[in-house]
N, C-alpha and C positions, 0 to 999 in steps of 0.2 A: 504493500500500500504506500509506503514511504517513497519508493521509486516512482510509482505512478503519479503521486502528488507532486514530486519534484519536476517530473516531465511536464505535467499540466501547467505548473507555475512558469516554467521556461517558455512553454508555448504562449501562455497569456502575456508574458512580458514582451515576447517577440511581436505579438499582434498589437499590443499597445504602442510599442515603438514604431511599428510600421504604419499605424493609423494616426500617429501624432501629426498635428498641423502647426506650422509656425504662425505667429500672430501677425495681423496686419499692422505695418509700421506707419501707415498714413494717418495723420490726424484729421478728424472730421471727414471721413471718406465718402459719406453720403450727403455732405453739405447740409446736414440737419441743424448744425449749430451756427448761429450768426445773428446779426442784427439787421433786419430788413434785407436789402440786396447784397449785403456784405457777408461772405462766408468766413467764419472763424478759421484761423490757421492757414488760410490760402492767400497768396498775393494775386491780385486781379488787375490786369493792365487793360485800360480802355483807350481807344484811339479817337481821332477827331470825327469819325463818321459811324461810330458804332458803340457798343457797350459790352461789358462783362458783368453779369449779375446773378445772384442767387434767386431762384424762381420756383414757383409752385405750379407752373403751367403744365409741365409734362414730365414728372419724375419717373424714373425706372422703378424705384422702390422708395418707400417712405413718403415724405411730404415735399422734399426739395430736390433740386438739381442745380447745376450751373448752366447758364445760357450765354454763349458768346455770339455776337451778331454784328453785322454791318449793313448799311443801306446806302447804295450809290444811285438809287432812284430819286430819293428825296433830298439827298445830300451830295455835295460835290465829291467826285471820286478822289480817293487818296490811297496810296500804298501804305497800309498800316497793318500792324500785328496786334491781335487781341489774344491774351492768354491767361490761363490760371497756372500757378506753379506753387510747389511746396519744397522747402529746404529744411530738413530737420537738424542741421548743424553738425559740427565735428564729432567724429567717433560714434556715429550711429550705425555703421556697417563694419563688417570685417571683410577685407578683400580676399580672404581665403575662402569665402562662401560664394554661392551663386544665388540669384534672386529671380522671382517671378513678378511681373507687372500685369494687371488686367484692369479694365474699366468698361463701362457701357456707354455707347455714343450713337447719335443719329443726327441728321441734318434736316433743315426746313425743305430743301429742294435737292434735286440731283443735277442742277445746273452748276457745274464747277468751273465755268469760264472765269479766268482771271483770279483764281484763288487757290490756296492750298490749305490742307488740314494735316497736322502731324502731331506725334507725341515723341517726347525726347527724355532721355535720362542722361544727365551730365554727371560723371563720376568725379568727385572732388577730393582734394587733400586740403581740408580746412584747418587742420591743426598745424600745418606747415612742416610736418615731420619728414616729408619727402619732397620738399621744395615748394609745396603749395600749388594752387591752381587746378586746372582741369587735367585729369589723368586718362580720360576716355569719354566716348559718347556712344549712346545707342539711340538712333534716330529712325523713325518709321513713318511713312506717309499713309494717311488713311484712305485716300481716294483709290489707289490700286487694290486696297483690301476690300473694296466694295461697300463702303459706308453709304447708307441711304436714309430714307425717312422713317425707318423702323429701328428701334434699339437693337444693337448687336454688341457682342463682347469682343473687345480687341485687347491686344497686349503682346508681351514678349515673355518667353519661357526660358528658364535656366540661363539667365544673363550672368556672365562671368565678370565679377567686379575686378577691374584692372589693378595691377600692383600699385601701391602707393595711395590708393583711394581709401578714405575713411568715412565718406559720406556721399550724398547724392542730391541733385536737384531734379525734381520731376516737373515737366512742363507739358501742357496740352494746349495747342495753339491753332488759331484760325488766322490765316494771313490773306489779306485782301489786296489785290493789285489795283492800280489806278485805272479801273475799267468802268465806264458808265453803264447805267441801266441794269445793274445786277444787285441782288441782295441775297444774303445767306445767313443762316444761323446754325450753330453747333450746340447740341445738348450733350452734357456729360454727367454721369452719375456712377456711384458705387465703385470707387477707385481702390485697388488693393495693390500693395507692394509688400512682399514677404520673402523671407529667406527660404530657400529650398532645403528641405530636410530629407536626405537620401533614406530610402527604405532599407532596413537591415535584413536583406533577403537571406544572407548566409546564416544569421542567427536563427531566423525562422526555420530554415531547412534543418539545422542542427537540432532544434527543439522537437520538430516533427520526427526526426530520426530517433531521438531518445525515447519518445513516446511509443513509436512502433516497436523498438527493441524491447522495452519493458512489457508491452502487451504480449509479445511473442513468448517472453520468459514465463509469464503467468499462465499462458495457454499450455 
């Protein structure tokens, strides 16, 4: 009985480790916290012909989302960038680890003339221990990924944090060219940035083997 119990405990520990999930590092990931149009913990950049604001118009979940928009129909066209970003500061990641990023997004229309939508991770050395500055970049454009007027999940999996990085800046951006007679809006919600935790497959196999061996002995 003692051997069976030990094998079951080993199996349970392996299953627990394999099922463990890392926590979301993003502050206010669903934009539920804030005062009016301003979302807590996020920097919001607004240009001359558009806006970036916390909104209740069309959330993916909860009550709020972020809405980035520009209007060159009622305003003079201008080449501007509108973005939300978050920087958790120095020593918030370990460059020996890998990370996953995901979020939900949609647009007002599928007319992408004169604009771009992208998301970006800048890997930073903010404590200056490796010379400071940017140590790498992960940049992905949303239009080739098929963004449209229905919420879809986008992101990057298993990003390898570069040597020297101790933190990151996450940015989601709508860039408007100086093109007249167009307008566009980008909705963003449910942002997740988390450390990848490898599944201990070897430990699980060893535990299963121990259980099988003990069962055969009792038989």
